[in-house]
N, C-alpha and C positions, 0 to 999 in steps of 0.2 A: 065763683068765690064762695068759700065756706063761711057760714055765719059764726059769730063769736061763740065759743063754747064756755059753759059754766063749770065744766068738769075740772077737778083738781089735777094738777100734774103729778107725775109719779114721785114717790118719796126720793129725796135727794140723798146721795151717798155721803158718807163722812168725808171731810176735806182731807183727812190723813189716809184715805184709801187710794191706792194707785189706780188711776182710771184704766178700765179694761178695754175700752173701745178705740178702734182705729177709724178707718174710712168706710168700713162696711156700714150698710144702712142700719141706723139705730132703731130698734123696735119701738112702736108707739108707747108701750107700757114702761119703757125705760127713759122716756123724755121728761125731765124734771124741771125744766126752766120756763121762764116767762119772758115776754119782751122787755120787762123791767131789768132783767138780768143782762140782756143784750145791751141795754142802755148803760148799765153800770160798767161793763167790761169795756165798751167802746169809749166812754167818757174817761174811765180810769186810764186807758192807754194813751189818751190825748192830754190828760191833766198832769203834765210832766214838765221838767226843766227843759227838755228838748223843744217842747212847744213854746216855752217862754223865749228860748233863743231865737226861734223862727219869728217871734213877735218883734224882736229887736231889729230885724233886717231892714224894714222900711225906714226906721230912724237912722240906722247906720248908713243908709243910701241917700240921706239928705232930706227926706220928706218932713213936713211939719207934723205936729202931733195929730191934728184933725185929719189931714190927708192920709196919714199912716193908719188912723182908725178906720177911715172909709175904705182904704185898700184891703185892710185885714178883714173887716166885716163882709165885704164883697167876695173875697176869696173863699172864706169859710162857708158862706151861704151857697155859692155856686158849687164848691166841692161837695158839700153835704147833699145837694140835689143829685149829683152824679152818683154818689156813694149809696144812697138809701135803697135803691132797688136790689142791691146785692144782698140784702137781708132776707129776700124771699126764697132763695134756693135751699138753704139749710133745712127749714121746717118742711118744705115740700118733698125733699128727697132723703132727708135723714143722714146726709153726708156733707162733706166740705165743698166749697165752691169749685175747687179744681176738678174734683170728680164730677160735679154737676155740669161743669162746662163741657163734658163729653157729649152732652145732648146737642151742643151747637158746633163744637170743634171735632167731634168724633171721639170715640172712647180711647183711641191712641193719641189723637191730636190734643187731647186734654192735658198732655204732659207740658204743653206751653204754660198752662196755669200753675203747674207744679214748680217749674223753674222760675216763673215770675215770683212765686211765693218765696222761693229760696233766696233770690237776689234781694228782695225787699227785706226779708228777715235779717240777713247778714248786715245789710246797710244800716237799718234802723236799730238793730241790736248794738252795733258798734257805736253809732251816734249817741244812743242813750247812755251807754256805759262811759264813753268819753266825757260827755257833757256833765253828767251827774257826778262822775268821779272827780273831775276837775273842780266842780263847785264844792263838793264835800271836802276835798283837800284844802282848797282855798279858805273855806270857813274854819276848818280845824286849825289852820295855820294862824289865823287872826285870833281865834278864841283861846286856843290851848297851846299855841306856839309849836305845833307839830311841824316838823321839817317839810318843806315843799320841794321834793326832788323826785327823780325818776323811780327810785326804789319805793317810796311811799305811794306814789301814784300807781305803780304796778300792783302793789298789794291791795289797794282800794279797788282797782279794776278787777282783780282776781276775786275779791270778796263779792262784789256786785255780780260778776259773771257766774260764779258758783251758785249763789243764792237763786238767780234766775233759772239756772238749769235744774236745780232741785225742785223748784215750784213747778216747772214744766213737766218734770218726770211724774210728779203726783197727779198732774192733769187738771181737767176742767174745774172740778169742784174746789180745789185749793186755789186756783187762779181766780175764781169768782169770789172767794172769801177775801183774798188780797185786794181785789179791786173795790169791794164794798168799803174797805177801810180807806183806800186811797181816795175814792170819790168824796167821802165826807171830810176826812182829816186834811187831805191835800187842798181841797177847796177852801176850808176854813183858814188854813195857814196863809194861802195866797190872798184871801180877802183881808187879812190883818194888815196887809201892805197899805191899806187905806189909812190906818192909824200910824204906821211906821213912817210913811213919807208925806203925810198930810201937810207938814210945814214947809216942805221943800219943792213939791211938785207944782207945776203951773201948766195949765192946758194951753197957754198962749205960746208954747215953744214953736218957733218959726222954721226950724230946720236949717239946712245948709246946702244951698243950690250948688256949691262947689263939689259936692259929693254925688250929684246926680250921675246916673249911668250914661256915659256918652254926652254928658252935659244937658240931657233932655229930661224934663219933668215927666212927660208922657211915658217915655221908655221906662223910667224909674217906677212910676205908678203901676204900669202894667206888669212889670217884673215882680213887684211886691204882691200884686193880686195872684199871679201864677204861683209864686213860692208858697203863699198861704193856701192856695187850692191843693197843693201837693200833699199837705198833711191829711185831710180827709180822704183824698183819693188813695193814699197809701194803705188804707184799711180795706180796700176792695177785695183783695185776695183772701182776707182773713175772716170776713164776717160769717161765712158758712161754718168755720171752725167752731164758733160759739152758738150760732143760731140753730145748728143741727139738733140741739137738745131741746128745742122748743116744739111742742106738739103742733101738727098741721091743722089747728082748729082756730087760729087767729086770722082776722081779716088782713089782707095785704097792707092796707093803710096803717094798721097798728104796728105791723112788723117794720115797715119803712120808717115810721115815726121814731122808733127807738134810736137808730144810728143818726137820723137827721137831727133830732134834738140834742143828742149827745155831742155832735159836732158843734152845734150852736153854743152849747155850754162850754166848749173848749175856748170860746172867746174870753173866758176868765183868765186862763194862763196867757193867751195871746196878748190881751190888752194889758196884763201885768208887764209883759215884756216891752210893749210899746211905751207905756208910761214911764217905767223905770229906766229905759234906754235914754230918755231925755235928761236924766239926772247924772249919768256917769260922764266922766271927762272924755272918754274915748269909747264910743259904742262898739267899735270893732274889737275891743278887749273888755267885753261886757261883764263877764263873770267876776273877774278880779275887781273891776270898778264898782260893781254892785255891792260886793262884800265890804269894800272899803268905805262906802258912803252910808251903809245901813247902820241903824242903831244897834248897839251890842245885843240887845235882847232879840232883835229880829234876825241878826246874823246867825244866831244860834238856831232859830226856827228854819232858816234856809238850809241848814244841814239836814233837817228832817224832810224838807221839800225835795232836796236833791236825792235823798235815799229812797223815798217813796216813789218819786217819779222815775228814777232809773230802774227800779225793780218792776214797776208796772209796764213801762214801755218795752223793756226787754222781754218780759213774759209774753205780752200779746204778740210780739214779733216772732219769737222763737217757737212758741207752742205749736202753731199751725204748720210750720215747716217740718218739725219732727213728726207730726201726725201724717202729713201728706207723703213724705218720702218713705214711710213704711209701706206704701202701696206701689211706689215706683220701683223700690228695691225690696221685694217681699222677703228677702233673707233677713231683713231687719224688722222687728216689731216696733210699736210706737215708742217704747222706752229706749231701745237701742238706737233708733233713728234720732231721737231727741238728743241723746248723749253725743252721738257722732256729729250732728250739725252744730250743737252747742260748742263742742270742742274746736271744730274748724272755725267757727265764728270768733271764738276767743283768741285763737292764734292770729286771726286777721286783725283783731283789736291790738294785740301786743306788737305785732310787726308794724302795723300802720302807725302806731303812736310813737314807737321808739326807733324804728329803722328808717321809715320814710316820712316825708311831710305830705300827708294825704288830705289836707283840708280842701284844696282845690279838687282833688280826685273824688272826694266824697260828695261835694256839691254837684259835680258832673254826673257821678254815679246815681245820685238821688234823682236828678232830672231824667236820666236815661230810664230809670225804673218807672217814673210817672208816664213817660212817653210810650213805654211798652205796655203798661197796665191799663191806661185809660181806654184805648181802643178795644181791648179785651173786655172791659166792663161795658162799653157801649154795645158790643155784639151780644153779650149775655142779656142785657136789659131789653134790647129790641127783640131778641129771640124769645124771651119770656112773654113779651106782649103779643107777638104774632101767633104764638102757640097757645095762648090763653092760659099760660101756667100749667100746661099739660106735660107730664113726664112719666116715663116708664122706669121707675127707680131701679128695678132689678137689672134692666139692660145697661144701666150706667156702670155696673160692676163687672161687665163681661171681661174687659182687659185685665182687671185685678185678679180675676179667677182663672186666667189662662184659657179663655174661650174666644170664639169669633162669632160674628153675626149679631142679631138683635136690631132694635130700632135705630141704633146710633152707630152702626158699622160703616155706613156710607161707602167710601172708596178705600178699602183696606184699613179701615179704622179712622180715616181722616175726612172731615167735611171741608172740601177745598173752597167753598163759598166763604166760610168764616176764616179759614187759614189765610187765603189770599188777601182778604180784606185787612186782616191784622198785620200781615207783613207789609203791605203797601202803605197803610195808614201810619204805622210806626216809622217806616223809612221816610215818609213825607214829613213827619214831625222833625226827624233828625236833620233833614235838609235845611230847616229854618231855625234850628236851635242856636242860641247865642249865650253860652255859659263859659266865658273866658276863664282860663286860657285853654282848657282841654276839650270842650265840646262846642265847636263853632262850625255850623253848617255853611255850605256855599251860598245859601240865600239868606243869611242872617241879617243883611242890611236892607232887605226889601222894604221893611216897615220902618226905616230910619233907625235901625239898631234895636228896635223893640223886639223882644223874644216872643214871637207868636207861634212857637212850635206846638204848644198844647192845643191852641185853637185849631191849627191846621190838622193835627192828629184827630181831634174829636170830630170835626166837620168831615174829614175824609172817611172816617170809620162809618159815620151815619150814611153818607151818600153812597159809598161803595157797597156796604152790606145790604142796604135796601135795594140797590140796583141788582146785586147778585141774586137776591131772593125773587126778584121779578123776572130776570133774564133766565135764571136756572132754577125753576121752582123745586122745592123740596118735596119728597114723597109723602103721600097721604098718611102713612102709618106713624109719622112723627107728630101728627096733629090730633086733637080730640075729634069726636064724632061730628061735632058741628063745624069742623074745618077751621082754617086759619083766619086771623084778622088781617084785612087789608091785602095781603100778598096772595098770588095764585098758588095752586098746588098741582102736582102731577100724580097720576096713579102709579101704584107699585106694590109689590108683595114684600112684606117684612121678612128679611133673611132669618132663617132658623138659627138658633144659638147652638153651636157645636163646640166640642173640645178642640183646642189648638194642639196638634201633635208636636209643635215646636215649643210649647210652653215650658218654662223652667220647672224643675222639680219642686221648688218652693211654691210656685203658683198652683201646681197640680195638688200638692198637699193641702194648701189652703182651700182650694175648690172642693176637694173631697170632704173636708171637715165641715165646711159651710153648708154644702148641699145635704150633708148627713145630719145637719142640725146640731152639731157639737156646740155646747154652750161656751166652751173655752175658745173656740175659733170663730164663732159667729162674730164676736168682736175681734179686732185684729190685735190681740194682746200676746 
């Protein structure tokens, strides 16, 4: 572990400068962030109306106020524990988590992380725009008598979506500025709810057992915990996008503390949702009900909360995917990749909102993402531990530069220990999933209708990956000189890095300029 450094980080670029870096390793003298910045972005991305909506689900499912609070706090705490190690890879390797995952999945197998990032980004970008757009239109309808129809909603979605894409194009510095504002202003506005609803809220709300999932309190409570856990876990693929700008001079515990406490702070919007859901007539139609019961002055502030939250969540989801796909498809630089993914995601929003009824589909899609992402995070965290945080950053870029070989080439670029674990653990979780009506596994009733899919996935990933490391030890060259922690090792010679004759012309061009030290191609701009 590296001791805490007192050196100042590099000078931060202006927010209005388009970020030049892609997924190439960021040089130490260009890393201008601190763990506090990671806290701000992570909390800003969770301090949103979409999180508030998640907070209403336990009440809408029939739980009492205090049981809903307990389920929410439990889910956030457990999810934050799983998430926090994912902050370690960016500072260590100077790149995003998908590329860093090549150390454990292989430099080709790391594409799994890229596609997980894509699916998560589209889903949560869509949810943030839908929820915040609907809340904004509902508030404007009450306050200013703006028509509430498909045309108005479409225009608001377009405004939100375009603003998010613009911020993502400018990049990290602009995104950090936005989240600094969201953290302070958004939190202050949410806390004003204590004043707005002080005369109507009662903590003695008893819930409605008729709304329990399958008529079971236990099933409902567990489901509420898992839904809450999904929020922090959804950040796993993205932490490296932001932490890669932090110098590798901070202790691991400091880096992990940033997202952990950011998620604990997300209890502010979560508990806002829990408390206010007890006030609306129909928690299933929460947004309209909240605007209706709010004092006029606070209904106006809810417009600001919706605007800030939709912008922040959308940015944190979309930014990383544009970044990562510039490496999967080297024809596209970071800006072009961001524009392409943003456009596709916006088309998904419009089609999903106005052509299909995708509420159930999004719930199932979000659960699917969590079941796919959580074992990936477990493998990354265990891998970091057994390798003592040792990585050869240059060898992580082999695939991106159209080369073969290096420490993480394994079997044609894929580490089947990790890949097999991920496939089996994800499939096991799907077998136990119970998200009606679309995602219902054959073993969904094993626990009396309780959705234990996430637990099955996490346990399977831990057991299978550790077993794979014992039964099929990894080669010595992926570990530091002092060797691995806990697991055995086998001898082996590190494959030489050679140019891939089948590499695309874009990768060859990128490799040539990077190895030549060209300042404009060292970042993927």
